[in-house]
MILUM-391522 format. One record per residue (C-alpha): chain; residue in one letter; x, y, z. Coordinates in nm, 3 decimals, always signed. Layout:
BEGIN
+------+-------+---------+---------+---------+
| zavo | tilum |      px |      py |      pz |
+------+-------+---------+---------+---------+
|    A |     a |       X |       Y |       Z |
...
+------+-------+---------+---------+---------+
END
This chain:
BEGIN
+------+-------+---------+---------+---------+
| zavo | tilum |      px |      py |      pz |
+------+-------+---------+---------+---------+
|    A |     x | +10.473 |  +7.200 | +15.381 |
|    A |     x | +10.577 |  +6.841 | +15.437 |
|    A |     x | +10.533 |  +6.563 | +15.184 |
|    A |     x | +10.386 |  +6.220 | +15.261 |
|    A |     x | +10.391 |  +5.918 | +15.034 |
|    A |     x | +10.141 |  +5.638 | +15.093 |
|    A |     x | +10.233 |  +5.317 | +14.911 |
|    A |     x |  +9.990 |  +5.035 | +14.830 |
|    A |     x | +10.252 |  +4.769 | +14.905 |
|    A |     x | +10.119 |  +4.453 | +14.742 |
|    A |     x |  +9.993 |  +4.646 | +14.440 |
|    A |     x | +10.339 |  +4.789 | +14.375 |
|    A |     x | +10.501 |  +4.447 | +14.423 |
|    A |     x | +10.263 |  +4.295 | +14.169 |
|    A |     x | +10.321 |  +4.579 | +13.919 |
|    A |     x | +10.703 |  +4.589 | +13.924 |
|    A |     x | +10.833 |  +4.292 | +13.725 |
|    A |     x | +11.144 |  +4.235 | +13.938 |
|    A |     x | +10.940 |  +4.229 | +14.260 |
|    A |     x | +10.662 |  +4.024 | +14.104 |
|    A |     x | +10.905 |  +3.746 | +14.011 |
|    A |     x | +11.070 |  +3.762 | +14.353 |
|    A |     x | +10.731 |  +3.750 | +14.531 |
|    A |     x | +10.646 |  +3.422 | +14.360 |
|    A |     x | +10.948 |  +3.267 | +14.529 |
|    A |     x | +10.956 |  +3.467 | +14.853 |
|    A |     x | +10.698 |  +3.733 | +14.938 |
|    A |     x | +10.891 |  +3.855 | +15.242 |
|    A |     x | +11.199 |  +3.917 | +15.027 |
|    A |     x | +10.987 |  +4.114 | +14.778 |
|    A |     x | +10.843 |  +4.328 | +15.060 |
|    A |     x | +11.193 |  +4.389 | +15.193 |
|    A |     x | +11.325 |  +4.495 | +14.849 |
|    A |     x | +11.040 |  +4.744 | +14.806 |
|    A |     x | +11.098 |  +4.891 | +15.152 |
|    A |     x | +11.474 |  +4.904 | +15.098 |
|    A |     x | +11.437 |  +5.094 | +14.771 |
|    A |     x | +11.194 |  +5.340 | +14.930 |
|    A |     x | +11.421 |  +5.396 | +15.229 |
|    A |     x | +11.728 |  +5.456 | +15.014 |
|    A |     x | +11.587 |  +5.698 | +14.760 |
|    A |     x | +11.232 |  +5.792 | +14.855 |
|    A |     x | +11.323 |  +5.985 | +15.166 |
|    A |     x | +11.497 |  +6.248 | +14.952 |
|    A |     x | +11.167 |  +6.355 | +14.799 |
|    A |     x | +10.918 |  +6.273 | +15.076 |
|    A |     x | +10.945 |  +6.362 | +15.446 |
|    A |     x | +10.745 |  +6.059 | +15.549 |
|    A |     x | +10.673 |  +5.733 | +15.369 |
|    A |     x | +10.411 |  +5.482 | +15.480 |
|    A |     x | +10.382 |  +5.144 | +15.310 |
|    A |     x | +10.057 |  +4.958 | +15.366 |
|    A |     x | +10.020 |  +4.583 | +15.328 |
|    A |     x |  +9.677 |  +4.441 | +15.388 |
|    A |     x |  +9.602 |  +4.142 | +15.605 |
|    A |     x |  +9.265 |  +4.105 | +15.437 |
|    A |     x |  +9.322 |  +3.739 | +15.351 |
|    A |     x |  +9.541 |  +3.650 | +15.647 |
|    A |     x |  +9.377 |  +3.358 | +15.831 |
|    A |     x |  +9.492 |  +3.467 | +16.177 |
|    A |     x |  +9.207 |  +3.527 | +16.419 |
|    A |     x |  +9.190 |  +3.866 | +16.587 |
|    A |     x |  +9.463 |  +4.007 | +16.366 |
|    A |     x |  +9.524 |  +4.364 | +16.484 |
|    A |     x |  +9.695 |  +4.656 | +16.316 |
|    A |     x | +10.068 |  +4.596 | +16.320 |
|    A |     x | +10.338 |  +4.847 | +16.237 |
|    A |     x | +10.713 |  +4.863 | +16.218 |
|    A |     x | +10.974 |  +5.101 | +16.082 |
|    A |     x | +11.270 |  +5.060 | +15.853 |
|    A |     x | +11.478 |  +5.375 | +15.857 |
|    A |     x | +11.239 |  +5.656 | +15.770 |
|    A |     x | +10.985 |  +5.419 | +15.616 |
|    A |     x | +10.687 |  +5.313 | +15.825 |
|    A |     x | +10.525 |  +4.980 | +15.742 |
|    A |     x | +10.167 |  +4.896 | +15.835 |
|    A |     x |  +9.989 |  +4.562 | +15.811 |
|    A |     x |  +9.615 |  +4.620 | +15.837 |
|    A |     x |  +9.372 |  +4.443 | +16.069 |
|    A |     x |  +9.210 |  +4.117 | +15.966 |
|    A |     x |  +8.930 |  +4.193 | +15.723 |
|    A |     x |  +9.057 |  +4.546 | +15.655 |
|    A |     x |  +9.192 |  +4.624 | +15.309 |
|    A |     x |  +9.490 |  +4.843 | +15.231 |
|    A |     x |  +9.248 |  +5.048 | +15.016 |
|    A |     x |  +9.041 |  +5.146 | +15.318 |
|    A |     x |  +9.348 |  +5.219 | +15.530 |
|    A |     x |  +9.501 |  +5.438 | +15.257 |
|    A |     x |  +9.177 |  +5.635 | +15.221 |
|    A |     x |  +9.165 |  +5.685 | +15.600 |
|    A |     x |  +9.528 |  +5.807 | +15.609 |
|    A |     x |  +9.463 |  +6.046 | +15.318 |
|    A |     x |  +9.181 |  +6.207 | +15.513 |
|    A |     x |  +9.375 |  +6.210 | +15.843 |
|    A |     x |  +9.689 |  +6.372 | +15.698 |
|    A |     x |  +9.551 |  +6.605 | +15.428 |
|    A |     x |  +9.575 |  +6.913 | +15.652 |
|    A |     x |  +9.936 |  +6.868 | +15.761 |
|    A |     x | +10.099 |  +6.699 | +15.457 |
|    A |     x | +10.088 |  +6.713 | +15.083 |
|    A |     x |  +9.978 |  +6.353 | +15.040 |
|    A |     x | +10.074 |  +6.144 | +14.740 |
|    A |     x |  +9.944 |  +5.789 | +14.687 |
|    A |     x | +10.136 |  +5.528 | +14.486 |
|    A |     x |  +9.922 |  +5.249 | +14.343 |
|    A |     x |  +9.795 |  +5.122 | +14.011 |
|    A |     x |  +9.464 |  +5.012 | +14.164 |
|    A |     x |  +9.194 |  +5.234 | +14.009 |
|    A |     x |  +8.974 |  +5.220 | +14.317 |
|    A |     x |  +9.259 |  +5.325 | +14.547 |
|    A |     x |  +9.354 |  +5.610 | +14.314 |
|    A |     x |  +8.992 |  +5.723 | +14.286 |
|    A |     x |  +8.943 |  +5.725 | +14.664 |
|    A |     x |  +9.277 |  +5.900 | +14.719 |
|    A |     x |  +9.193 |  +6.161 | +14.456 |
|    A |     x |  +8.855 |  +6.224 | +14.621 |
|    A |     x |  +9.038 |  +6.275 | +14.952 |
|    A |     x |  +9.262 |  +6.540 | +14.790 |
|    A |     x |  +9.579 |  +6.335 | +14.744 |
|    A |     x |  +9.805 |  +6.352 | +14.441 |
|    A |     x |  +9.814 |  +6.028 | +14.244 |
|    A |     x | +10.117 |  +5.830 | +14.137 |
|    A |     x | +10.104 |  +5.506 | +13.937 |
|    A |     x | +10.336 |  +5.217 | +14.017 |
|    A |     x | +10.531 |  +5.302 | +13.701 |
|    A |     x | +10.547 |  +5.666 | +13.808 |
|    A |     x | +10.687 |  +5.564 | +14.147 |
|    A |     x | +10.948 |  +5.347 | +13.979 |
|    A |     x | +11.052 |  +5.637 | +13.753 |
|    A |     x | +11.073 |  +5.883 | +14.045 |
|    A |     x | +11.284 |  +5.647 | +14.255 |
|    A |     x | +11.514 |  +5.583 | +13.958 |
|    A |     x | +11.553 |  +5.960 | +13.914 |
|    A |     x | +11.636 |  +6.002 | +14.284 |
|    A |     x | +11.885 |  +5.715 | +14.265 |
|    A |     x | +12.052 |  +5.867 | +13.959 |
|    A |     x | +12.066 |  +6.210 | +14.125 |
|    A |     x | +12.210 |  +6.063 | +14.446 |
|    A |     x | +12.478 |  +5.874 | +14.253 |
|    A |     x | +12.568 |  +6.189 | +14.055 |
|    A |     x | +12.568 |  +6.410 | +14.363 |
|    A |     x | +12.782 |  +6.184 | +14.578 |
|    A |     x | +13.010 |  +6.037 | +14.312 |
|    A |     x | +13.372 |  +6.055 | +14.419 |
|    A |     x | +13.299 |  +6.206 | +14.761 |
|    A |     x | +13.378 |  +5.899 | +14.967 |
|    A |     x | +13.719 |  +5.799 | +15.096 |
|    A |     x | +13.831 |  +5.513 | +14.878 |
|    A |     x | +14.084 |  +5.240 | +14.938 |
|    A |     x | +14.432 |  +5.245 | +14.785 |
|    A |     x | +14.300 |  +5.020 | +14.508 |
|    A |     x | +14.051 |  +5.284 | +14.391 |
|    A |     x | +14.122 |  +5.482 | +14.075 |
|    A |     x | +14.336 |  +5.791 | +14.136 |
|    A |     x | +14.054 |  +6.036 | +14.060 |
|    A |     x | +13.837 |  +5.889 | +14.337 |
|    A |     x | +14.092 |  +5.924 | +14.617 |
|    A |     x | +14.129 |  +6.215 | +14.851 |
|    A |     x | +14.471 |  +6.381 | +14.841 |
|    A |     x | +14.701 |  +6.238 | +15.110 |
|    A |     x | +14.739 |  +6.568 | +15.298 |
|    A |     x | +14.358 |  +6.603 | +15.332 |
|    A |     x | +14.322 |  +6.240 | +15.430 |
|    A |     x | +14.593 |  +6.264 | +15.699 |
|    A |     x | +14.443 |  +6.584 | +15.836 |
|    A |     x | +14.100 |  +6.424 | +15.841 |
|    A |     x | +14.223 |  +6.112 | +16.015 |
|    A |     x | +14.475 |  +6.259 | +16.255 |
|    A |     x | +14.392 |  +6.628 | +16.286 |
|    A |     x | +14.056 |  +6.565 | +16.451 |
|    A |     x | +14.215 |  +6.327 | +16.702 |
|    A |     x | +14.469 |  +6.592 | +16.797 |
|    A |     x | +14.194 |  +6.853 | +16.849 |
|    A |     x | +13.992 |  +6.604 | +17.054 |
|    A |     x | +14.293 |  +6.528 | +17.278 |
|    A |     x | +14.358 |  +6.900 | +17.325 |
|    A |     x | +13.998 |  +6.964 | +17.431 |
|    A |     x | +14.004 |  +6.669 | +17.669 |
|    A |     x | +14.333 |  +6.783 | +17.826 |
|    A |     x | +14.192 |  +7.137 | +17.860 |
|    A |     x | +13.883 |  +7.008 | +18.043 |
|    A |     x | +14.096 |  +6.792 | +18.273 |
|    A |     x | +14.320 |  +7.086 | +18.362 |
|    A |     x | +14.014 |  +7.301 | +18.442 |
|    A |     x | +13.881 |  +7.029 | +18.675 |
|    A |     x | +14.217 |  +7.010 | +18.854 |
|    A |     x | +14.218 |  +7.388 | +18.905 |
|    A |     x | +13.873 |  +7.376 | +19.065 |
|    A |     x | +13.986 |  +7.106 | +19.309 |
+------+-------+---------+---------+---------+
END
């Protein structure tokens, strides 16, 4: 079974203190930070993440559904007059047969509707905790596995023989394969 996370975008922004302060200065930057955090750590737990921002109060006439993607995170801006609540409920119903749906929001109405549609519920605080756990796990899992510069501490560097083999050994194999293919072509001609 695949896992889907539906995120009530503006609700999460207004619940997380760091994003709330940022949104007062620059809402676009706050949206970007939320999406960035979800794309970095959320895709470990969920196969698909959809963030919904409503255009309910957007004064544009004939505002249509607009979507974009950032890595594995899909972002939807609802139609004019359509709330994120309604869109989340619709997605819960549409995807309940092919995904285990989880909804992140602290809006009681959204959580009630999502629960009625069979989704698992996750508060904004719960989402923050889960992402922090995924970030911590990713840092622990990948600590010291990257090739570091000469200035890095000794315990974070790859041994020179492995590094040289990695950098030069693959090139040598590539050249040998290329030369082998070229010689086969010459034989056919």
